[in-house]
C-alpha positions as CSV (number, residue, x, y, z in Angstrom):
1,X,-18.4,11.3,3.0
2,X,-15.7,8.5,2.1
3,X,-13.2,11.2,1.3
4,X,-13.9,12.4,4.6
5,X,-13.1,9.3,6.9
6,X,-10.3,8.3,5.0
7,X,-8.7,12.6,6.3
8,X,-10.3,11.6,10.0
9,X,-9.0,8.0,9.5
10,X,-5.5,9.2,9.1
11,X,-5.1,11.6,11.8
12,X,-6.0,9.4,14.3
13,X,-3.8,7.3,13.3
14,X,-1.4,9.8,13.4
15,X,-2.5,10.9,16.1
16,X,-2.2,7.7,17.9
17,X,1.1,6.0,16.5
18,X,3.1,9.4,17.9
19,X,1.0,8.4,20.8
20,X,3.2,4.7,20.7
21,X,6.3,6.7,19.9
22,X,6.0,9.3,22.8
23,X,4.9,5.9,25.8
24,X,8.1,3.8,23.8
25,X,10.5,6.6,24.3
26,X,9.2,6.5,28.3
27,X,9.5,3.2,29.0
28,X,13.5,2.9,27.4
29,X,14.3,5.8,29.3
30,X,12.9,4.3,32.3
31,X,14.8,1.1,31.7
32,X,17.9,2.9,31.3
33,X,17.6,5.6,34.2
34,X,16.8,2.2,36.9
35,X,19.3,1.3,37.7
36,X,21.9,4.3,37.0
37,X,19.2,5.5,40.0
38,X,20.0,2.0,41.6
39,X,23.1,2.1,42.1
40,X,23.7,5.9,42.6
41,X,20.7,4.7,45.7
42,X,23.5,1.9,47.0
């Protein structure tokens, strides 16, 4: 039972870390492209 629980938590941790990395990439691209779009709008 403990082994099943451990593998289950590892899958959840892997999925959670992938989600965090994905959100970080979105934040970085927003920070990089917002000034560029602001310059293009003016």
